[in-house]
C-alpha positions as CSV (number, residue, x, y, z in Angstrom):
1,M,-19.2,9.7,1.4
2,R,-17.9,13.0,1.7
3,M,-14.2,14.5,1.5
4,L,-12.5,14.4,4.7
5,K,-10.8,17.6,5.9
6,D,-10.0,16.7,9.4
7,F,-6.2,17.0,8.9
8,Y,-6.5,20.5,10.5
9,D,-7.3,19.0,13.8
10,V,-4.3,16.9,14.2
11,P,-2.2,18.1,17.1
12,L,1.2,19.4,16.1
13,A,2.9,17.2,18.5
14,L,2.0,14.3,15.9
15,M,3.8,16.0,13.0
16,R,7.3,15.8,14.6
17,P,9.6,13.2,16.0
18,S,10.0,13.2,19.8
19,G,12.4,15.7,21.0
20,E,12.3,17.9,17.9
21,T,12.3,21.5,18.5
22,E,14.0,23.7,15.9
23,A,11.9,22.6,12.9
24,T,8.6,23.2,14.8
25,A,8.1,26.7,13.5
26,G,8.8,25.9,9.9
27,L,6.7,22.8,10.1
28,E,3.8,24.7,11.6
29,R,4.1,27.4,8.9
30,L,3.8,24.7,6.2
31,I,1.1,22.3,7.7
32,H,-0.7,23.7,10.6
33,H,-3.8,26.0,9.7
34,E,-7.0,27.1,11.3
35,P,-10.1,25.1,10.1
36,E,-11.6,28.1,8.3
37,L,-8.5,28.8,6.3
38,K,-7.4,27.1,3.0
39,P,-4.1,25.2,3.0
40,N,-1.2,27.5,2.3
41,L,1.9,26.0,0.7
42,E,3.7,29.4,0.4
43,D,6.6,28.1,2.5
44,L,7.1,25.0,0.5
45,G,10.1,26.5,-1.3
46,K,11.6,28.2,1.8
47,P,13.8,26.7,4.5
48,V,11.8,25.1,7.3
49,T,14.3,26.1,9.9
50,S,16.2,29.1,10.6
51,R,19.5,27.3,9.4
52,G,18.1,27.2,5.9
53,H,19.1,23.6,5.1
54,G,19.4,22.9,1.3
55,I,18.6,19.8,-0.7
56,S,21.0,17.4,-2.4
57,W,20.4,14.8,-5.0
58,R,22.1,12.0,-6.8
59,I,21.7,9.0,-9.2
60,V,21.8,5.8,-7.0
61,S,24.7,3.8,-8.3
62,E,24.3,5.2,-11.8
63,H,22.2,2.1,-12.7
64,V,20.8,-0.7,-10.5
65,T,21.3,-4.2,-11.9
66,P,19.1,-7.0,-10.7
67,P,20.7,-10.0,-9.2
68,S,20.6,-13.1,-11.4
69,E,17.5,-14.7,-9.7
70,E,15.6,-11.5,-10.4
71,D,16.7,-11.2,-14.2
72,N,14.1,-11.4,-16.9
73,T,15.0,-14.6,-19.0
74,H,13.4,-13.1,-22.2
75,Y,15.0,-9.7,-21.7
76,S,18.1,-10.3,-19.6
77,G,20.8,-8.0,-18.7
78,L,18.5,-4.9,-18.4
79,D,19.3,-2.4,-15.5
80,F,17.2,0.5,-14.1
81,G,17.6,3.5,-12.2
82,A,16.6,5.7,-9.1
83,V,17.2,9.3,-8.0
84,L,17.8,10.0,-4.3
85,V,16.9,13.5,-3.0
86,K,17.5,14.3,0.7
87,P,18.1,17.2,3.0
88,S,21.8,18.4,3.0
89,H,21.8,17.8,6.6
90,S,19.4,16.0,9.0
91,L,16.9,18.4,10.6
92,Y,16.8,16.3,13.8
93,D,20.5,15.4,14.2
94,A,19.6,11.7,13.6
95,K,19.4,9.4,10.6
96,I,17.1,10.5,7.9
97,P,13.7,8.7,7.3
98,L,13.5,7.5,3.7
99,V,10.2,7.8,1.5
100,V,10.2,5.5,-1.5
101,F,8.3,7.3,-4.2
102,I,6.9,5.3,-7.1
103,H,5.6,6.5,-10.4
104,G,2.6,5.3,-12.2
105,G,2.1,4.4,-15.8
106,P,3.7,2.0,-15.4
107,H,5.4,3.2,-18.6
108,S,6.5,6.5,-17.5
109,Q,9.4,7.9,-15.4
110,F,10.8,10.2,-12.8
111,P,13.3,12.5,-14.7
112,A,15.9,14.5,-12.8
113,E,13.9,17.6,-12.8
114,W,11.7,19.7,-10.2
115,N,9.0,17.7,-8.4
116,S,7.1,19.6,-5.8
117,T,6.1,16.5,-3.7
118,T,9.7,15.5,-3.6
119,A,10.9,19.0,-2.8
120,G,8.3,19.5,-0.2
121,L,9.2,16.3,1.7
122,A,12.9,17.0,1.5
123,K,12.4,20.3,3.1
124,L,10.5,18.7,5.9
125,G,13.3,16.4,6.7
126,F,12.6,13.3,4.5
127,A,14.9,11.7,2.0
128,V,12.9,10.6,-1.1
129,L,13.9,7.8,-3.4
130,M,12.3,8.0,-6.9
131,V,12.6,4.6,-8.6
132,N,12.5,4.0,-12.3
133,Y,11.9,0.2,-12.3
134,R,12.2,-1.9,-15.5
135,G,9.4,-1.0,-17.7
136,S,9.9,2.8,-17.1
137,T,10.4,4.9,-20.3
138,G,13.9,6.1,-21.2
139,F,15.6,2.7,-20.8
140,G,14.8,1.3,-24.2
141,Q,12.1,-0.9,-25.7
142,D,13.3,-4.1,-24.2
143,S,12.9,-2.5,-20.8
144,I,9.3,-1.6,-21.7
145,L,8.5,-5.1,-23.0
146,S,10.1,-6.8,-20.0
147,L,7.4,-5.7,-17.8
148,I,4.5,-7.3,-19.8
149,G,3.2,-10.2,-17.9
150,Q,5.5,-9.5,-14.9
151,I,3.6,-6.8,-13.0
152,G,3.5,-7.4,-9.2
153,S,6.7,-9.3,-9.3
154,Q,9.5,-7.9,-11.5
155,D,8.5,-4.1,-10.6
156,V,8.1,-4.8,-7.1
157,K,11.4,-6.6,-6.8
158,D,13.0,-3.7,-8.7
159,V,11.8,-1.1,-6.2
160,Q,12.9,-3.2,-3.2
161,R,16.3,-3.7,-4.9
162,A,16.7,0.1,-5.5
163,V,15.7,0.7,-1.7
164,L,18.4,-1.8,-0.5
165,T,20.9,-0.3,-2.8
166,A,20.2,3.2,-1.5
167,L,20.3,2.0,2.1
168,Q,23.7,0.3,1.6
169,G,25.2,3.3,-0.1
170,D,24.1,6.0,2.2
171,L,24.6,5.5,6.0
172,A,22.7,8.6,6.7
173,L,19.3,6.9,5.7
174,D,17.4,5.3,8.6
175,P,16.5,1.6,7.6
176,K,14.0,1.5,10.4
177,R,12.0,4.4,9.1
178,L,10.8,3.5,5.7
179,A,7.7,4.8,3.9
180,V,6.3,4.1,0.4
181,I,4.0,6.3,-1.6
182,G,2.6,6.4,-5.2
183,G,-0.3,6.7,-7.4
184,S,-2.2,4.6,-9.9
185,H,0.5,1.8,-10.8
186,G,2.6,3.5,-8.1
187,G,-0.1,2.9,-5.6
188,F,-0.4,-0.6,-7.0
189,L,3.3,-1.2,-6.2
190,S,3.1,0.6,-2.8
191,C,0.3,-1.7,-1.7
192,H,2.2,-4.8,-3.0
193,L,5.4,-3.7,-1.1
194,V,3.7,-3.4,2.3
195,G,2.1,-6.7,1.6
196,Q,5.1,-8.6,0.3
197,Y,7.5,-7.0,2.7
198,P,5.3,-6.5,5.9
199,E,8.3,-6.1,8.2
200,F,10.2,-3.7,6.1
201,Y,8.0,-0.7,5.6
202,R,6.5,1.3,8.4
203,V,3.8,3.3,6.5
204,C,2.2,3.6,3.1
205,A,0.2,6.3,1.3
206,A,-1.5,5.3,-2.1
207,R,-3.5,7.5,-4.6
208,N,-6.1,5.7,-6.7
209,P,-4.3,2.4,-6.6
210,V,-5.1,-0.7,-8.5
211,I,-5.8,-3.2,-5.8
212,N,-7.6,-6.1,-7.8
213,A,-7.0,-6.2,-11.6
214,A,-9.7,-8.8,-11.9
215,T,-12.4,-6.6,-10.5
216,L,-11.1,-3.5,-12.5
217,L,-12.0,-5.4,-15.7
218,G,-15.0,-3.7,-17.3
219,T,-14.7,-0.5,-15.1
220,S,-11.6,1.1,-16.6
221,D,-11.2,3.2,-19.7
222,I,-8.1,1.2,-20.6
223,V,-9.4,-2.3,-20.4
224,D,-6.7,-3.7,-23.0
225,W,-4.1,-2.9,-20.3
226,R,-5.6,-5.2,-17.8
227,Y,-5.0,-8.2,-20.4
228,T,-1.7,-7.1,-21.7
229,S,-0.2,-6.2,-18.3
230,V,-0.7,-9.9,-17.2
231,G,0.6,-11.4,-20.5
232,F,-2.6,-11.9,-22.5
233,Q,-3.5,-10.6,-26.0
234,Y,-6.5,-8.4,-26.2
235,S,-9.1,-7.7,-28.7
236,Y,-12.4,-5.7,-28.3
237,D,-14.6,-8.8,-29.0
238,Q,-12.9,-10.7,-26.3
239,I,-14.9,-12.5,-23.5
240,P,-13.2,-12.9,-20.1
241,T,-11.9,-16.3,-19.2
242,A,-11.3,-17.9,-15.9
243,E,-7.6,-18.2,-17.0
244,A,-7.3,-14.4,-17.5
245,L,-9.2,-13.5,-14.4
246,A,-7.0,-15.7,-12.3
247,A,-3.8,-14.3,-13.6
248,M,-5.1,-10.7,-12.9
249,L,-5.9,-11.6,-9.3
250,E,-2.7,-13.4,-8.7
251,K,-0.6,-10.3,-9.6
252,S,-2.8,-8.0,-7.7
253,P,-2.0,-6.4,-4.1
254,I,-5.3,-7.8,-2.7
255,T,-3.9,-11.3,-2.6
256,H,-1.3,-9.9,0.1
257,A,-3.8,-7.8,2.2
258,A,-3.9,-10.2,5.0
259,Q,-0.1,-9.6,5.5
260,I,-0.3,-5.8,5.6
261,K,0.9,-4.4,9.1
262,A,1.9,-0.9,8.0
263,P,-0.7,1.9,8.3
264,V,-2.2,2.7,4.8
265,L,-3.6,6.1,3.8
266,L,-5.9,5.8,0.7
267,M,-6.7,8.8,-1.5
268,L,-9.5,8.2,-4.0
269,G,-11.1,10.2,-6.7
270,G,-14.9,9.7,-6.9
271,R,-15.0,10.4,-10.7
272,D,-12.0,8.2,-11.6
273,R,-12.6,6.4,-14.9
274,R,-9.2,5.0,-15.2
275,V,-9.0,3.2,-11.8
276,S,-12.4,3.0,-10.2
277,P,-12.5,4.2,-6.6
278,H,-14.0,0.8,-5.7
279,Q,-10.5,-0.5,-6.1
280,G,-9.2,1.5,-3.1
281,L,-12.5,0.7,-1.3
282,E,-11.8,-3.1,-1.7
283,L,-8.5,-2.7,0.2
284,Y,-10.1,-0.3,2.7
285,K,-12.7,-3.0,3.6
286,A,-10.2,-5.7,3.8
287,L,-7.8,-3.9,6.1
288,K,-10.7,-2.4,8.2
289,S,-12.2,-5.9,8.7
290,R,-8.8,-7.0,10.2
291,A,-8.5,-3.9,12.5
292,S,-5.5,-2.8,10.5
293,P,-4.7,1.0,10.6
294,V,-6.2,2.4,7.6
295,R,-7.6,6.0,6.5
296,L,-9.6,6.9,3.4
297,L,-9.8,10.4,1.9
298,W,-12.6,10.6,-0.7
299,F,-12.5,13.5,-3.2
300,A,-15.9,13.3,-4.8
301,E,-15.4,15.6,-7.7
302,D,-11.9,14.5,-8.6
303,G,-10.8,12.0,-11.4
304,H,-7.7,9.8,-11.6
305,S,-5.1,12.5,-11.3
306,L,-6.4,14.2,-8.2
307,S,-5.2,17.3,-9.9
308,R,-7.3,20.1,-8.6
309,V,-5.2,22.6,-6.6
310,D,-7.0,22.2,-3.4
311,T,-7.0,18.4,-3.7
312,Q,-3.1,18.3,-4.5
313,A,-2.6,20.4,-1.3
314,N,-5.1,18.3,0.8
315,C,-3.2,15.2,-0.3
316,F,0.3,16.5,0.3
317,L,-0.7,17.8,3.8
318,N,-2.2,14.6,4.8
319,I,0.6,12.5,3.5
320,V,3.0,14.5,5.5
321,L,0.9,14.1,8.7
322,W,0.5,10.3,8.0
323,L,4.3,9.9,7.6
324,N,5.1,12.0,10.7
325,Q,2.5,10.0,12.8
326,H,3.7,6.6,11.9
327,L,7.5,6.9,11.2
């Protein structure tokens, strides 16, 4: 399977909401290129309209506290955080579409610092909510431990809680135009969200997502995480058990694939040793067999991070096109 590059051929009309006029020139500068040219992101840090809209950001409600029914009984009273970045003014004189951006790890975080994906999306008129769910670093060891055995449920509910909190606190955000994006565990959560809340999110983009933790066993360079993440102890002489495999499957997005309605963009690295690209292919086949809208981008020479410069540009451009086409 070859790497797809047909993002150049998408008509510009698909890149903007109906009735949009002023932002066309800036959006075309950023996204639209002739097929023989390399993608050019030189306009990423510049205003995309003549008015030069800026970007604002804030912490969502300082900390987000789960309701009692979503609290962890072993690690109660924990909160978590989210950072909302958005254009200072809507580019389209309407409510702002919201992109929910989920980090991987899962034990990592979104610090309040420069993020090129977030900045680029904000410059193109999207609000971006970066969620640090329970289990993210920077919130104490109890927060880290609380996620063990709770993936696919606690972290999913935390992201959904953060989104609801952001929507309630900012009436400029459009609750009818919600997207979710993420890579690795962030892709795992993105696919969970469109499966568990099929009427809530309009579109999804996932990079090298974990789709089925049971089938990932034996194909990943961090096999111990497959066990500990679902609440089992691990040792190198361990033989898989039906109980462990059932727990891995139960906590995986593939169990909700039949409920997914949102169009899904999958970006996979052919040399990924952390999360085998067969994970994404498993979801691709499940959605394709149900005639669900899905698109696959295959980067044959890339690993887990999809970090080559041309690959990063390709992914960003295709994410923007996918969002504008389906939001």
